[in-house]
N, C-alpha and C positions, 0 to 999 in steps of 0.2 A: 794954789793948793798944794801944800807941803806938810809933812810931819813936823812936829814940834822937835827942838833939839835935844840931843840924847842928855845934855846937862840938866834939862828938867826932870828927867825920871833918875838921875845918878843917886841922890840921897837915899831913896828907898828901894831903887831897882824896878819899881813899878810906879806907874801914874794912871790913876782911875779917871773916868770921864763918863757923862751922862749924854745921850743923844737928845738933843732938845727940838730938832726938826729935821725932816727929810725933804730936801729942796731939789728942783731941777735947774739946769743952767742950759740956756740956749746955744752956747758955744761947745758943749760937749754931750756925748750920748749917756754917760754915766749919771747916776743919782748921787747928790752930796748929802753927807750928814754934817749938821752943825752940832759940834760936840762942845761942852763946858767941862773942863778938866778941874781936879780938885785943887790944883795951884791956882786957880781963878782966871786962867787963860782960856779964850774960846777960839776954836778953829774949825775950819772946814776939812773934811775928809771924805774920800771916795767910799761910798756906802756899800757894804756886802750884802749879797743875797740873803734875805731873811732878817736883816737887821730892822728893828722897829724903834718908834719914838719912845723915849723913857728907858731904853735898854742901857745898861751899863757896859762899858767896854775898857781895856786896859792896854798900857803902852809901856813897853820896857823888857829888859832882860828877864826879869822875874814874873812876867805877866803869864797868865794861864793860856794853854793852848785852846783858844775858842774863836768861833765865828766873829769876826770884825776886830779882833785884838791885834795889836801890832807888836812883833818880836824881831830879834836879830835872826838871821837865817840860822845861825849856830843852835838856837834853842827850838827850832821848828823840826819836828820828825820828818823823815824821808817819806815821799809819797803824798805829803799833805798839800793840797791846792792853796797857792797864794796868788796875790795881785799887788799892784802898786809897789813893785820891787825896786829898791834902789840899786842903781848901777855902781855907784861909789858911795861909801858910807857918808852919811849926812847930806846927800843930795836931795833929800825929801821925797824920793819916789819918782821914778821916770820911766818904768817899764810895765806893761800889762795894765792899762788904765781905761780902756774902753768897755762898754757895757757888754756883760756876758763873757768875758775873758778870765782865764786863769792860767797860771803856770803850775809846774810840779818840781818839786825837789827831788832830783833822781839819786844823788849820792854826795858823800862829803869826804873831804880829805883833811889833812891838819890844819890847812890855811884856807882853802876854797870849798865852795859848794857848787855842784853841777845842777844847773836849773833849766828845765825845758820850757821855753815860752810858748805862748799861745800860737806862734807863727809855725811851730815845730822845730825852731833852731834851738840848740843847746848851747849855753854859754856858762863861763866859770864866773863866779861872783865871790868876794871876800866874805867870811863869815860874819863880819861887823854889819854888812848891809842889812837893813830892815824890810820887813813885808809884812802885808796884812793877810790874815788867814781867812780863806773863802774864795768865793767868786763874786766878780763885780755885778752889782745889781742891775737889772734892766735889760737881761738878756733876751727877753722875748720881743724886743721892739721890732725885729725884721719880720716877725709872724703878721704884723698888721699891715695890709697893702695901703699904697699911697692913694688909690682910687681916682685921683685927677692929678694933671700936670701941676696945677697951682700949689698943690699941697708940697710936691717935689721941690718947686720953684723957691718957696718960702723956707724950706728946710735948707737949701743950698744957700740961700741969701743970709740966713743966720751962721752959716760957716764961712762966708764970704768966698763961696766957690762960684765959678762960672756955669751957668745953666740957663737955657739948654745949649748945648754945643752943635753947631751946624756943620754938616759934612762939606767937604770941599767940592765933591762931586755934584752936590745938589746946587752949587752956586753958579752964576754966569761965568763966562769965560773972562769977563773984565775984572772979576772979583777974586779969582783965584786959579793958580795953575792947572788945578784938576777940573775946573768949572768948563760947562760947555754942554753940547747936545749929547742926548742918548744916555746920561748919567755914567759916563766912563771917563777915567782920566785921560785918556787919549795919548799918554805918554808914560814912560817908566816913572814909578813912584819913588826909585832911587835917584839921589841927586849928589853932586859933588860936594866936598867939604867946603870948597872955597866957592860956591855958588853965590850969586848976589841974594840979597835979603828977600826980594819979591819971589825968588825960585825955590828958596830954601825950606821945602816943605816934604813931608812923607818921611821916607827912610834916608836919613842923612848919612851919607858916606857909610852905607851898610857893606859889610864884608860878605854877606851872603843873603839871599832871599828864599821864599817858598818853605814848603813844609818839610821837616827834617824826616828823614827815612828811619824807621825803626830796626 
């Protein structure tokens, strides 16, 4: 899932497209929009909150500032919410792509723009980098409870993640260094950096442990 090349929008400075369908992908949390552009190319884009089937969107430096439109950061006003932000020009969009997320353009200089990401981190990006205006669709997915472990299992399986994870203290002593009676590690959870593989669990080569004092 990437933006079209800027060369597709260069002749007119803007490329229009129509949303054919809104689709889901098991490998990602965001909703995808299948878009047919006026140059005949069809592409998938991360859908913005409020985007509907049949809606028209624009891409390019002369595109209007509207929900779902793709513009260079230089053309987007400060304080505008954005997502699917390019870290380098023409990389197709690599930042702020999960459902419900958005970044904010804080300020601009002659060459760079200061963008606050959804994590709270602020980074500098070249003004040529493109972004989609709005917020990623599907932000309410965390509001629906899992209700049973099987639902969570299949969700993790679709993302190729290990679930459920068993605690070491819940195992037998033969299966894990922390295993054994009374559900206690029985020894320090800090271990040396050059410990053998069977013992290298817990806080590996930790410089400190415990709660930090305020």
